[in-house]
Every structure is written in C-alpha cells, then in structure tokens.
C-alpha positions as a Markdown table, in Angstrom:
| # | Residue | x | y | z |
|---|---|---|---|---|
| 1 | Unk | 15.2 | -15.5 | -28.4 |
| 2 | Unk | 14.4 | -11.9 | -27.6 |
| 3 | Unk | 16.3 | -9.6 | -29.9 |
| 4 | Unk | 15.0 | -6.2 | -28.9 |
| 5 | Unk | 14.1 | -5.9 | -25.2 |
| 6 | Unk | 12.0 | -2.9 | -24.4 |
| 7 | Unk | 10.5 | -1.9 | -21.1 |
| 8 | Unk | 7.7 | 0.0 | -19.4 |
| 9 | Unk | 7.7 | 1.5 | -15.9 |
| 10 | Unk | 4.4 | 2.2 | -14.1 |
| 11 | Unk | 3.6 | 4.9 | -11.7 |
| 12 | Unk | 0.0 | 5.0 | -10.6 |
| 13 | Unk | -2.5 | 5.0 | -7.8 |
| 14 | Unk | -4.1 | 1.9 | -6.1 |
| 15 | Unk | -6.0 | 1.1 | -9.3 |
| 16 | Unk | -2.7 | 0.2 | -10.9 |
| 17 | Unk | -1.8 | -2.2 | -8.1 |
| 18 | Unk | -4.9 | -4.3 | -9.1 |
| 19 | Unk | -4.4 | -4.3 | -12.9 |
| 20 | Unk | -0.6 | -4.4 | -12.7 |
| 21 | Unk | -0.1 | -8.2 | -12.5 |
| 22 | Unk | -2.5 | -8.7 | -15.4 |
| 23 | Unk | -0.7 | -6.1 | -17.4 |
| 24 | Unk | 2.6 | -7.7 | -16.8 |
| 25 | Unk | 1.2 | -11.2 | -17.7 |
| 26 | Unk | -0.3 | -9.9 | -20.9 |
| 27 | Unk | 2.8 | -8.1 | -22.3 |
| 28 | Unk | 4.8 | -10.0 | -24.9 |
| 29 | Unk | 8.2 | -11.3 | -23.9 |
| 30 | Unk | 9.9 | -8.5 | -25.8 |
| 31 | Unk | 8.5 | -5.9 | -23.3 |
| 32 | Unk | 9.7 | -6.0 | -19.7 |
| 33 | Unk | 7.5 | -4.7 | -16.8 |
| 34 | Unk | 8.5 | -2.8 | -13.7 |
| 35 | Unk | 6.9 | -0.3 | -11.4 |
| 36 | Unk | 7.3 | 1.9 | -8.3 |
| 37 | Unk | 8.0 | -0.7 | -5.6 |
| 38 | Unk | 6.3 | -1.4 | -2.3 |
| 39 | Unk | 3.1 | -3.4 | -3.1 |
| 40 | Unk | 2.8 | -4.9 | 0.4 |
| 41 | Unk | 3.1 | -1.5 | 2.1 |
| 42 | Unk | 0.6 | 0.0 | -0.3 |
| 43 | Unk | -2.1 | -2.6 | 0.3 |
| 44 | Unk | -2.1 | -2.0 | 4.1 |
| 45 | Unk | -4.4 | 1.0 | 3.4 |
| 46 | Unk | -5.2 | 2.0 | -0.2 |
| 47 | Unk | -6.5 | 5.3 | 1.0 |
| 48 | Unk | -3.1 | 6.3 | 2.4 |
| 49 | Unk | -0.6 | 6.5 | -0.5 |
| 50 | Unk | 2.7 | 4.8 | 0.3 |
| 51 | Unk | 5.0 | 2.3 | -1.2 |
| 52 | Unk | 3.8 | 1.4 | -4.8 |
| 53 | Unk | 0.8 | 3.7 | -4.5 |
| 54 | Unk | 1.9 | 6.8 | -6.3 |
| 55 | Unk | -0.6 | 9.1 | -4.6 |
| 56 | Unk | -1.5 | 12.6 | -5.7 |
| 57 | Unk | 0.3 | 14.7 | -8.3 |
| 58 | Unk | 2.5 | 16.4 | -5.7 |
| 59 | Unk | 3.8 | 13.0 | -4.5 |
| 60 | Unk | 4.3 | 11.8 | -8.0 |
| 61 | Unk | 6.2 | 15.0 | -8.9 |
| 62 | Unk | 8.5 | 14.5 | -5.9 |
| 63 | Unk | 9.1 | 10.9 | -6.8 |
| 64 | Unk | 10.0 | 11.7 | -10.4 |
| 65 | Unk | 12.3 | 14.5 | -9.2 |
| 66 | Unk | 14.0 | 11.9 | -6.9 |
| 67 | Unk | 14.5 | 9.6 | -9.9 |
| 68 | Unk | 15.9 | 12.4 | -12.0 |
| 69 | Unk | 18.3 | 13.5 | -9.3 |
| 70 | Unk | 19.7 | 9.9 | -9.1 |
| 71 | Unk | 20.8 | 10.2 | -12.7 |
| 72 | Unk | 20.5 | 6.5 | -13.5 |
| 73 | Unk | 16.8 | 5.9 | -14.2 |
| 74 | Unk | 15.6 | 5.6 | -17.7 |
| 75 | Unk | 12.8 | 3.6 | -19.4 |
| 76 | Unk | 11.4 | 3.2 | -22.9 |
| 77 | Unk | 7.9 | 4.0 | -21.9 |
| 78 | Unk | 6.6 | 5.6 | -18.6 |
| 79 | Unk | 3.0 | 4.8 | -17.9 |
| 80 | Unk | 1.8 | 7.4 | -15.6 |
| 81 | Unk | -1.4 | 8.3 | -13.7 |
| 82 | Unk | -2.5 | 10.4 | -10.7 |
| 83 | Unk | -5.7 | 12.2 | -9.8 |
| 84 | Unk | -7.8 | 10.0 | -7.5 |
| 85 | Unk | -5.9 | 11.3 | -4.4 |
| 86 | Unk | -5.9 | 14.9 | -5.7 |
| 87 | Unk | -9.7 | 15.0 | -5.8 |
| 88 | Unk | -10.2 | 13.9 | -2.2 |
| 89 | Unk | -12.3 | 16.6 | -0.5 |
| 90 | Unk | -12.9 | 17.6 | 3.1 |
| 91 | Unk | -16.5 | 16.6 | 4.1 |
| 92 | Unk | -17.0 | 19.8 | 6.0 |
| 93 | Unk | -15.3 | 22.5 | 3.9 |
| 94 | Unk | -15.4 | 20.8 | 0.5 |
| 95 | Unk | -11.8 | 21.8 | -0.1 |
| 96 | Unk | -10.0 | 19.5 | -2.5 |
| 97 | Unk | -6.7 | 17.9 | -1.5 |
| 98 | Unk | -5.0 | 19.5 | -4.6 |
| 99 | Unk | -6.8 | 22.4 | -6.3 |
| 100 | Unk | -7.5 | 22.4 | -10.0 |
| 101 | Unk | -4.9 | 25.1 | -10.6 |
| 102 | Unk | -2.2 | 23.3 | -8.6 |
| 103 | Unk | -3.1 | 20.0 | -10.4 |
| 104 | Unk | -2.5 | 21.7 | -13.8 |
| 105 | Unk | 0.8 | 23.2 | -12.6 |
| 106 | Unk | 1.9 | 19.8 | -11.1 |
| 107 | Unk | 1.2 | 18.0 | -14.4 |
| 108 | Unk | 3.2 | 20.5 | -16.4 |
| 109 | Unk | 6.2 | 19.9 | -14.0 |
| 110 | Unk | 5.7 | 16.1 | -14.2 |
| 111 | Unk | 5.8 | 16.1 | -18.0 |
| 112 | Unk | 8.9 | 18.2 | -18.0 |
| 113 | Unk | 10.7 | 15.9 | -15.6 |
| 114 | Unk | 9.6 | 12.8 | -17.5 |
| 115 | Unk | 11.4 | 14.1 | -20.6 |
| 116 | Unk | 14.7 | 13.2 | -18.9 |
| 117 | Unk | 13.4 | 9.8 | -17.6 |
| 118 | Unk | 11.8 | 8.1 | -20.6 |
| 119 | Unk | 11.7 | 7.9 | -24.4 |
| 120 | Unk | 7.9 | 8.1 | -24.3 |
| 121 | Unk | 5.3 | 9.2 | -21.7 |
| 122 | Unk | 1.9 | 7.7 | -21.8 |
| 123 | Unk | -0.8 | 9.3 | -19.6 |
| 124 | Unk | -3.6 | 7.3 | -18.1 |
| 125 | Unk | -6.9 | 9.1 | -17.4 |
| 126 | Unk | -8.4 | 8.9 | -13.9 |
| 127 | Unk | -10.8 | 6.0 | -13.5 |
| 128 | Unk | -14.5 | 6.6 | -12.7 |
| 129 | Unk | -16.1 | 6.8 | -9.3 |
| 130 | Unk | -19.5 | 5.6 | -8.1 |
| 131 | Unk | -20.5 | 8.6 | -5.8 |
| 132 | Unk | -23.1 | 6.8 | -3.7 |
| 133 | Unk | -21.0 | 3.6 | -3.0 |
| 134 | Unk | -17.9 | 5.7 | -2.3 |
| 135 | Unk | -19.8 | 7.8 | 0.2 |
| 136 | Unk | -20.8 | 4.6 | 2.0 |
| 137 | Unk | -17.1 | 3.7 | 2.6 |
| 138 | Unk | -16.8 | 6.0 | 5.6 |
| 139 | Unk | -13.2 | 6.8 | 4.8 |
| 140 | Unk | -13.2 | 10.3 | 6.1 |
| 141 | Unk | -13.1 | 12.2 | 2.8 |
| 142 | Unk | -15.3 | 12.7 | -0.2 |
| 143 | Unk | -14.6 | 11.8 | -3.8 |
| 144 | Unk | -17.1 | 12.4 | -6.6 |
| 145 | Unk | -17.4 | 11.8 | -10.4 |
| 146 | Unk | -17.8 | 15.5 | -11.3 |
| 147 | Unk | -14.3 | 16.1 | -9.9 |
| 148 | Unk | -13.0 | 13.1 | -11.8 |
| 149 | Unk | -14.4 | 14.7 | -15.0 |
| 150 | Unk | -12.9 | 18.1 | -14.2 |
| 151 | Unk | -9.4 | 16.8 | -13.5 |
| 152 | Unk | -9.5 | 14.5 | -16.5 |
| 153 | Unk | -10.3 | 17.6 | -18.6 |
| 154 | Unk | -7.4 | 19.4 | -17.1 |
| 155 | Unk | -5.1 | 16.5 | -17.8 |
| 156 | Unk | -6.4 | 16.2 | -21.3 |
| 157 | Unk | -5.6 | 19.8 | -21.9 |
| 158 | Unk | -2.1 | 19.6 | -20.5 |
| 159 | Unk | -1.2 | 16.4 | -22.3 |
| 160 | Unk | -2.6 | 17.5 | -25.6 |
| 161 | Unk | -0.6 | 20.8 | -25.3 |
| 162 | Unk | 2.6 | 18.9 | -24.5 |
| 163 | Unk | 2.1 | 16.3 | -27.2 |
| 164 | Unk | 1.6 | 13.4 | -24.7 |
| 165 | Unk | -0.7 | 10.4 | -25.8 |
| 166 | Unk | -3.6 | 9.7 | -23.6 |
| 167 | Unk | -5.0 | 6.3 | -22.7 |
| 168 | Unk | -8.7 | 6.4 | -21.8 |
| 169 | Unk | -8.9 | 3.7 | -19.2 |
| 170 | Unk | -11.9 | 5.4 | -17.7 |
| 171 | Unk | -14.0 | 5.0 | -20.9 |
| 172 | Unk | -12.8 | 1.4 | -21.4 |
| 173 | Unk | -13.7 | 0.5 | -17.9 |
| 174 | Unk | -17.3 | 1.9 | -18.1 |
| 175 | Unk | -17.9 | -0.1 | -21.2 |
| 176 | Unk | -17.4 | -3.4 | -19.3 |
| 177 | Unk | -20.8 | -3.5 | -17.6 |
| 178 | Unk | -23.2 | -1.9 | -15.2 |
| 179 | Unk | -22.0 | -0.3 | -11.9 |
| 180 | Unk | -22.8 | -3.4 | -9.9 |
| 181 | Unk | -20.5 | -5.4 | -12.3 |
| 182 | Unk | -17.6 | -3.0 | -11.9 |
| 183 | Unk | -17.0 | -1.8 | -8.3 |
| 184 | Unk | -16.2 | -3.5 | -5.1 |
| 185 | Unk | -16.4 | -0.2 | -3.1 |
| 186 | Unk | -17.2 | 2.7 | -5.4 |
| 187 | Unk | -13.6 | 3.4 | -6.5 |
| 188 | Unk | -11.8 | 0.1 | -6.7 |
| 189 | Unk | -12.9 | -2.6 | -9.1 |
| 190 | Unk | -13.8 | -6.3 | -9.0 |
| 191 | Unk | -11.2 | -8.9 | -10.0 |
| 192 | Unk | -12.6 | -9.6 | -13.4 |
| 193 | Unk | -12.3 | -5.9 | -14.3 |
| 194 | Unk | -8.6 | -5.9 | -13.2 |
| 195 | Unk | -7.8 | -8.5 | -15.8 |
| 196 | Unk | -9.7 | -6.7 | -18.6 |
| 197 | Unk | -8.0 | -3.5 | -17.7 |
| 198 | Unk | -4.5 | -5.2 | -17.7 |
| 199 | Unk | -5.2 | -6.8 | -21.1 |
| 200 | Unk | -6.4 | -3.5 | -22.6 |
| 201 | Unk | -3.4 | -1.6 | -21.3 |
| 202 | Unk | -1.0 | -4.2 | -22.6 |
| 203 | Unk | -2.5 | -4.0 | -26.1 |
| 204 | Unk | -2.1 | -0.2 | -26.0 |
| 205 | Unk | 1.5 | -0.3 | -24.6 |
| 206 | Unk | 2.5 | -2.9 | -27.2 |
| 207 | Unk | 1.1 | -0.7 | -30.0 |
| 208 | Unk | 3.0 | 2.4 | -28.8 |
| 209 | Unk | 6.3 | 0.6 | -28.4 |
| 210 | Unk | 6.0 | -1.2 | -31.7 |
| 211 | Unk | 5.4 | 2.1 | -33.4 |
C-alpha cells in the first residue's frame, strides 16, 4: 500500500524522450511519473521541437507560463532541461538559435515561473555532442561541444545563484564508454545508454524526494 504518493514531471528535449520510459520504470511505486505530452508527434522529427520535445529555452519558458496561467498545475518535483536546441547554429553565419545572453535571461524567468509550479526544481545539464558525427547528420544546422560547455556553464551559474540543484547527466553519460559506445548520431544515444541514464536519474530523483 502506497502511503505517501509523490510525483515528478519532466520537461526536456529529445534526450528525455529516450530515457523517459526507463526513468519511469526505475522509480519506486511511491513516486509517480508524468511529462509534457506528445511523444508520437515529437518522434516524427527530433530536430523540430513539438509535442513532448520541450525545445529551446524560449519554448520551455512559454510552456511554463501556459501552465502557470492555467492555475491548476503543481508537482512535487519538476525535472527540467533545455539547451540542445538553443545551441543550434547557422552553418553560414554561425549565429546561435538563442544567444548566450538570452539563454541566461530565459533561465532566470524559467526558475521564477517554476516557483509557482513545483515544490522542487531539479535542473538537468545539457548532454554532450560528438562534433564530427553530428556534422555528418546533414540536418541543416551545426551543434558543437564547445557551445554545450558554454551553455552548461551559464546554466550552472544561474542555478547556483538561484539555489537550484543540478543533475550532471552529461558527466554520467560520458563515463559509460567511448564515443562509439554512446551515440547513434552524434547527439542521440544508443538504447543501452537510455536505460543507464533512466536508472541514474531515478536514483537521483528518489534521493531528492526522500530528503
């Protein structure tokens, strides 16, 4: 019998679509799992954020504002990530989809909005990119590790300043093997990695909610 039912809500990019089922399966019965809906729509094209794919920080900010305006959403723990779509850059101009300055401002607004939506916000760092394999995807935009590092640094600064705990999924993922053992396309991971990520996040979430 479950005496104290707690719950998490996930808002993340396409990486979260892959680890999500494993995270849900690894959680104890006392913790319920839910997320932004629309998996089928999101999987039609992982490079175009829609449905369950949270997208860049502007899209996440707008979605959170929508939830707040509804006045009925609340969760115990909000597991949140955005950044991979922010660092998309134009192959010709090099211009980033969301500038570092705007990313920082968006994250501050996101944290403020989340204060009304959850008891606890847990930030997830942006997962790593294999530059060479990503470039071979031919997806019409660039995405490189140096920008992942920059935007993770920005998020670290914002979350530390605001007192938000940070989950280093990037570091955990890189510890799971060589590049050929991790990626299926330079940004998304192989199925065995999905399960490892889900199990790891479940352990962290359970620890935070137990505390």
